[in-house]
Legacy VTK file of the C-alpha trace (Angstrom):
# vtk DataFile Version 3.0
C-alpha trace
ASCII
DATASET POLYDATA
POINTS 86 float
-48.959 -26.027 -44.866
-51.749 -24.358 -46.028
-53.601 -24.736 -49.223
-53.820 -22.100 -51.659
-57.978 -22.152 -50.939
-57.178 -22.208 -46.885
-55.002 -19.182 -47.566
-57.841 -17.420 -49.766
-60.595 -18.009 -47.155
-57.848 -16.769 -44.029
-57.579 -13.645 -45.917
-60.971 -13.141 -46.946
-62.350 -13.606 -43.519
-59.769 -10.853 -42.040
-61.290 -8.178 -44.687
-62.905 -5.555 -42.135
-66.523 -4.391 -42.815
-66.578 -1.190 -45.084
-63.274 -2.242 -47.129
-63.053 -4.745 -49.920
-59.947 -6.117 -51.832
-59.798 -7.442 -55.618
-59.187 -10.601 -56.753
-55.597 -10.210 -57.475
-54.714 -8.421 -54.209
-56.181 -11.479 -52.510
-54.110 -13.632 -54.709
-51.180 -11.619 -54.051
-51.190 -12.211 -50.394
-52.174 -15.481 -50.799
-48.825 -16.183 -52.743
-49.926 -16.297 -56.258
-50.421 -13.027 -57.861
-51.411 -14.693 -60.926
-54.082 -16.518 -59.478
-57.083 -14.217 -59.574
-58.980 -16.368 -61.191
-58.232 -19.636 -58.661
-59.384 -16.661 -56.256
-62.748 -16.704 -57.851
-62.982 -20.335 -57.842
-62.903 -20.656 -54.294
-65.432 -17.580 -53.570
-67.697 -19.358 -55.951
-67.816 -22.411 -53.915
-67.697 -20.854 -50.496
-70.364 -21.392 -48.760
-68.866 -20.529 -44.697
-70.927 -17.405 -43.427
-68.195 -16.417 -41.804
-66.352 -15.781 -44.924
-67.587 -12.564 -46.581
-67.162 -13.476 -50.258
-69.016 -9.984 -51.194
-66.164 -7.588 -50.196
-63.930 -9.383 -52.895
-64.082 -7.476 -56.068
-63.214 -7.395 -59.586
-60.284 -4.862 -60.407
-62.586 -2.590 -62.155
-65.012 -2.494 -59.111
-67.658 -4.533 -59.942
-68.750 -7.938 -58.278
-67.135 -10.469 -60.384
-69.654 -12.603 -60.615
-67.644 -15.384 -58.130
-69.854 -14.953 -55.211
-71.820 -17.814 -55.633
-73.367 -16.371 -59.096
-74.457 -12.731 -59.525
-78.070 -13.970 -59.839
-77.887 -16.006 -57.003
-76.409 -13.278 -55.022
-79.260 -10.520 -56.627
-82.293 -12.684 -56.026
-82.532 -12.558 -52.356
-82.341 -9.167 -52.317
-85.096 -8.509 -55.224
-87.418 -10.982 -53.566
-87.437 -9.008 -50.462
-88.287 -5.457 -51.575
-91.819 -4.266 -51.538
-94.471 -3.964 -54.091
-95.384 -0.712 -54.949
-99.409 -0.483 -55.637
-101.399 2.113 -58.027
LINES 1 87
86 0 1 2 3 4 5 6 7 8 9 10 11 12 13 14 15 16 17 18 19 20 21 22 23 24 25 26 27 28 29 30 31 32 33 34 35 36 37 38 39 40 41 42 43 44 45 46 47 48 49 50 51 52 53 54 55 56 57 58 59 60 61 62 63 64 65 66 67 68 69 70 71 72 73 74 75 76 77 78 79 80 81 82 83 84 85
């Protein structure tokens, strides 16, 4: 029998490119519709690149902050932006 965490990772792994699911939707598909925060905890500890945790969003459409932390998710992107000279 799979654990809740294993179910969550399997569900998120199957989210197609260009699509998203909310933490609540993932929790419901994993068998516990009230466990949206637990889904966030699983995503926060995910470092497997085959699991696209950035495709799991909050119900209001925002990132939610569980994708290894908002600042960590944004830091590499900010570092790669070109600097404009005057």
